[in-house]
N, C-alpha and C positions, 0 to 999 in steps of 0.2 A: 615472338610472337610469328607465325607465318604468315605469310604472304595469302590472298588467295589466288584459288586454281583459275592459268587464264585459259579462255574459251581457245577451244581448238582453232587454228586458221582453217578458211574453207580454201577444201585443194581444188586446182585446176581441172575444169570438165576436161575429157577425154575427146580425142579429135572423132571418136564414135559417137559420144553421145552430142555433138556440135552438129556435126553431119545429121545423125539424124532430128535434131531441133530445126536446121535450116530444112530439110526434107518437108516436115511436117507440117511447117504454115504455111506453103502454098497447097499443099494435098489437103489440107483442113479446109480453104480457103476454097477449091473445087469442091469439095464434098459437101460443105455448107451450100451450095449453091441447088442439091439437091434436096432442101427441105420441103417437105409437099405443101402445095399453095405458094411458095416464096412468089413464083413470078406464074401471070395468065398464060404463058407459052411454055412452061415447063418439060421435064418431061414424058408427061401424061398425054399431051395433046398430041404425041402422036401416035395416041393409041384413039384419042376420042376428044371430040371438043365439047365433048357433053363436061356443065364441072363436075357435077357429082362422080361421074366415072373417071373424069380426071384425076382431082383427089383421092378414088379409092386407088389407081393405079398407081397413084406418088408414094400412096403411104404404105403397100406392102412393099415397095421398090424398097424404100430403107429400112421395113423392117429385114427384111431378106440380106440388105448389106448390113446393118447392125449386128445381126447374128453371127456373117461372115468375119465381121469385125473383133467378133468378143473371139471367134474360135480360132483366128490370127493372133490374136495380141491375150492370150489367156492371162500372162500375170499380170497386164496392166488391168485388167477387169475383173479379177479375182478382187484386187486391192481396190478398187470403186466400186463393187457393191457387194464388198464383206460385210458378213452379218455384224448386229451390232449392236445398240440402243438409238443408235441415229436411223433407225429404221422405221422408231416409231412416228418418225416426221410423216410416213407417208399415210397416217390417218388422215392428214388436211387434204387432201385431192379426193380421198375416199368417200368425205362426208358432205364435201363439196358435190360431186358425182351425185350424189342422193337427191341436193337441193336443186341439183341444175334443170330437170325436167321443171320446174315449180316456175322458172321466171327467163326459160332460153327461148330468144326471140333470132334469131339468127334463119334467115330462109335456107340453110344447108338441114340434111335430116338429122335429126339427134343424133340416133349411132354413128353417123358419119363421124358428125363433128367430134363426136368422143372419141373415135379410134384414131381419128387423123390429129387433134389434140394431142394424145399420148403418145404416138410414136414421133410427133414432129418435136415436142420436149425431148424424148429422148434421144432423138438424132439430136437434137443442137445441142442436147447438155452432154450429153457423150463424147460427144467432136469435141466441144471446145473445153467444157473445165473438168472432162474426164483425159483424152487423148492427148488434146494439145496442151493440159496444163501440166501433165505429167511429161514431157518431152521437152517443155521451157524450164522444167524446174531442174532438170538435171546441167542448165549449162548457167541460172540463173538462182540467186538467194529464193528465199519464200514471196517476201515483199517485191521482189523486180519481177518475177513468176504472176505475182497476181495483175500488177499493173500493165503487164507488156498484154496478157489476155481480157485483161479488159477492153485494151486499145485499139484490140484484133478484131473485138468483138463489137463495138462501134465500129468501125472501118468498114465491115461486112456488110453492114447498115445501113451505112452510107453508100456503098457502091452496089449493091443488091436493090436497097429502094431506096433512090437518092431523094423519091418525090415525098417521100415521108419523113427521111431524116436528115436529108440535107440540110441542116440549119440549127443555129447553135442549140435552142432548147431540147427540141429531140435527138442531138448528137450527143449534148452532154449526159440527156438522161439516158441515154446507150451505155456510156460509157458509165457511171455510177451504177445500172443494172448488171452490167458486166463485170464491175470490180470488186461488187458486192456478192455475186456470185461463186466468184473466184476466191476469193476470200472466205467464205461460208466451204467451199471444196479444203482449202489451205488447212481451214481448223480443224475442220471433221475428218480428213482424208478419205471421204468417200461420195458420192453423190447424193442419196436419198435424201438430205435436205434441198439440196438445190431443186432437183426433180419435185419433191415436196410443194414448194414454194409457187417453180416457174408455172407448173401443170394446177395448184388449185387456183391460180388467177385466170388461166383461159376458165376456168369451169365457176369462177366463181362471176366472173363477167360478163358471158357470154349474151 
């Protein structure tokens, strides 16, 4: 009776992978700060003190930066946005967008909100559950990368928005959200489901 095949041991990460992951964390943390609307005195304040113009400028900035990152990191980006069945998840924010004008009650113009949230979600998720998780996965097992990204996602909110998240329940909520989104990215291999759920939330509860 033959014994069951033994799983292949995980090979140690190369020094290049370790260095890439170590550099990716502070770079991600710095770029995350450019999320449109994250700060009242964000980069858009250099252009105008008008809230709408500031948000529009910050939105355009992250769109340009996201495109630049996608061009610079084409291999990783092709994997993150690869075509497949998970693309059907993007129907969810499309439906939520159709319903948005019927319940929208925020002071910002509707079109600005739609574009702002789309850019903000793409920026956060591409950086965090896309690039950061890809680099961390090179040195950690799947479960370790999911937990690490979830913790980092929580830490970013604690540091950048302490008034809202520096207490146990909000912090745990961000940890849970970050871990769930990282897990979805790990299971599906792409960002489609992560983007769909994250953006649908903003369009449904505006």
